N, C-alpha and C positions, 0 to 999 in steps of 0.2 A: 178856106179850111186848112189848118196846118197839121203838122205831125205832132204826135203826143210827146215826142222828145223836146220840141220847142217849149212846151209848157213846164218842163221839169229839168232845170239845169243839173249837170252832173255834180255829185257830192262825194268827196273823198271819205272813205271809210277804212278802218283797220281794226284788227283784233290785237289787243295787247294781252300778254300772258306772262305768268311766272309760276314757279313751283309752289309758292305759299301765298296766302292772302296778305301777309305783311309785306312781302316783296312786291306784290301786285299793287298795293296802295301807293308805294313809292313810285312805281312806274306810271301809274295814273296821274299822280301829282306832277311828275316831270312833264308828261304830255299836256296836261292842262295848263302848265306855265308857258307852253309853246303854242297854245291856241286850239288844242283839241278839246272836245267835250265828251263826257261819258254818255253813251246812248243806250246802255243796257245794264242789267244787273250782273253781278259777278256769278259766273257759272263754271262748272267743271270743264276743262279744256285739255285734252291729251292727258298728260301725267300731272297737271297742275290746275290752275284756275285762270280764267281770262274774262274779258269783257269787250264789247264793241265800242269804238270811239269814232266820232265824226269831226271833220275839220270845220271850224266855225268862221274863220276869217274870209 
């Protein structure tokens, strides 16, 4: 019997954010071109908007 950590490899996550939805779309596209995938909807974050992204590679 193993540990629960052995069954679930670590996954990199990050929140990307911007002051406006237009700027956030640019940031998301830049991250997607580098291998990140959008993992949540756009939500309010501090003074702007943000979303969760997960590393795919």
